[in-house]
C-alpha distance (Angstrom), angle and dihedral (degrees) to the residues before:
residue distance angle dihedral
M1 . . .
N2 3.79 . .
V3 3.80 94.4 .
D4 3.81 105.8 27.9
G5 3.80 93.9 34.2
T6 3.79 92.6 50.5
L7 3.80 92.0 46.2
N8 3.82 90.2 51.4
L9 3.81 91.0 49.3
L10 3.81 91.7 48.6
K11 3.82 90.6 51.2
A12 3.81 90.9 46.8
S13 3.81 89.3 50.4
L14 3.80 90.2 57.2
E15 3.80 93.4 44.8
N16 3.80 91.1 51.1
K17 3.80 95.3 43.3
I18 3.82 94.3 -114.7
N19 3.82 109.6 168.7
R20 3.81 101.9 -160.3
F21 3.78 135.2 36.7
I22 3.83 127.2 -167.0
Y23 3.79 117.1 -159.8
A24 3.81 122.6 -161.4
S25 3.79 103.8 -141.0
S26 3.79 128.9 167.2
S27 3.77 140.7 -114.5
S28 3.80 85.3 -125.1
V29 3.83 88.2 87.1
Y30 3.82 86.9 77.6
G31 3.80 93.3 58.7
D32 3.77 121.9 -155.4
S33 3.77 113.5 -22.1
D34 3.77 131.9 158.9
S35 3.80 90.6 -154.2
L36 3.81 114.3 112.6
P37 2.90 136.3 -133.6
K38 3.79 99.1 33.8
T39 3.81 113.5 -128.4
E40 3.79 135.7 -173.0
E41 3.80 88.8 -113.8
M42 3.81 92.3 65.5
P43 3.80 115.6 112.4
L44 3.78 115.4 -98.4
N45 3.79 112.0 -116.4
P46 3.82 112.6 163.1
R47 3.80 109.5 -165.6
S48 3.80 101.7 -177.4
I49 3.78 137.5 46.9
Y50 3.80 88.4 -110.6
A51 3.82 91.8 54.7
L52 3.80 91.5 46.5
T53 3.82 91.9 51.8
K54 3.80 90.2 50.7
L55 3.81 91.5 50.8
T56 3.81 92.2 45.4
A57 3.80 90.1 53.6
E58 3.82 89.3 50.1
Y59 3.81 88.7 54.9
Y60 3.81 90.0 50.7
C61 3.80 88.4 53.9
R62 3.80 91.4 51.8
L63 3.79 91.2 47.0
F64 3.81 92.4 51.8
F65 3.79 88.7 54.0
K66 3.81 92.7 49.7
L67 3.80 95.3 44.1
Y68 3.80 102.5 34.6
G69 3.80 107.3 14.5
L70 3.81 92.8 -116.2
E71 3.81 104.9 157.2
T72 3.79 108.5 -129.8
I73 3.76 136.8 175.6
S74 3.79 128.4 -171.7
L75 3.80 117.4 -151.0
R76 3.80 114.2 -156.6
Y77 3.79 104.3 -150.5
F78 3.81 125.4 -157.0
N79 3.83 123.0 -157.9
V80 3.79 97.5 -13.6
F81 3.80 115.3 -159.2
G82 3.79 130.8 -177.3
K83 3.77 136.3 177.5
R84 3.82 93.7 -108.4
Q85 3.80 94.8 48.8
N86 3.78 112.6 120.1
P87 3.83 106.4 -123.3
N88 3.82 89.7 -163.0
S89 3.79 94.5 59.1
I90 3.79 117.8 110.5
Y91 3.82 85.7 -129.8
S92 3.79 94.7 57.7
A93 3.75 115.8 127.4
V94 3.77 123.6 -125.4
I95 3.83 95.8 -93.9
P96 3.84 97.6 64.9
R97 3.80 90.4 43.5
F98 3.80 90.9 53.0
L99 3.82 91.3 46.3
K100 3.81 92.3 49.1
N101 3.81 91.3 53.4
I102 3.79 93.0 45.7
M103 3.83 91.8 49.8
Q104 3.82 88.3 52.7
D105 3.82 90.7 51.3
K106 3.80 90.4 -109.0
L107 3.77 127.3 128.2
P108 3.79 116.5 -109.3
V109 3.79 111.7 -105.5
I110 3.80 111.0 -113.8
Y111 3.78 117.1 -179.2
G112 3.79 118.4 -147.5
D113 3.80 120.4 -0.6
G114 3.82 95.6 -40.2
N115 3.80 94.8 -106.0
Q116 3.80 97.1 96.4
S117 3.77 126.6 91.4
R118 3.75 123.8 -133.1
C-alpha cells in the first residue's frame, strides 16, 4: 500500500490537476539511532520492509516534483496517537500505553533510565 498506493495517488493528482501532495511518512526511515534529538539531517537507514516502503514512497514524491512540478512534502511522524486508536492493540505506540496506565492510576512503564529511544 505504501508504494503502490502512493504512486496511484500521485498519478491521480496529476490527472486531476492537483497542485500539492502531502505524504504521511514515518520516523522509521531513520532506523535505529541513539542520537537525540532526531533531525532531518540524520542519515536515512531503513531497517524494516515498512521503513523501506515509506522511504520509497518519499522518493516517488520527490520524483513527481522533479518530473511534473507536483509540489510534495513528506512528513515523518513519530509516535502518532489519535482518539480512535485502540490502546489495547499490540501495535499501539508508547503514548496510548502511557495514557492507559495513567488513567488506571498506574505509573507508565519505562525501561532503562528513561533516556533511550524505542
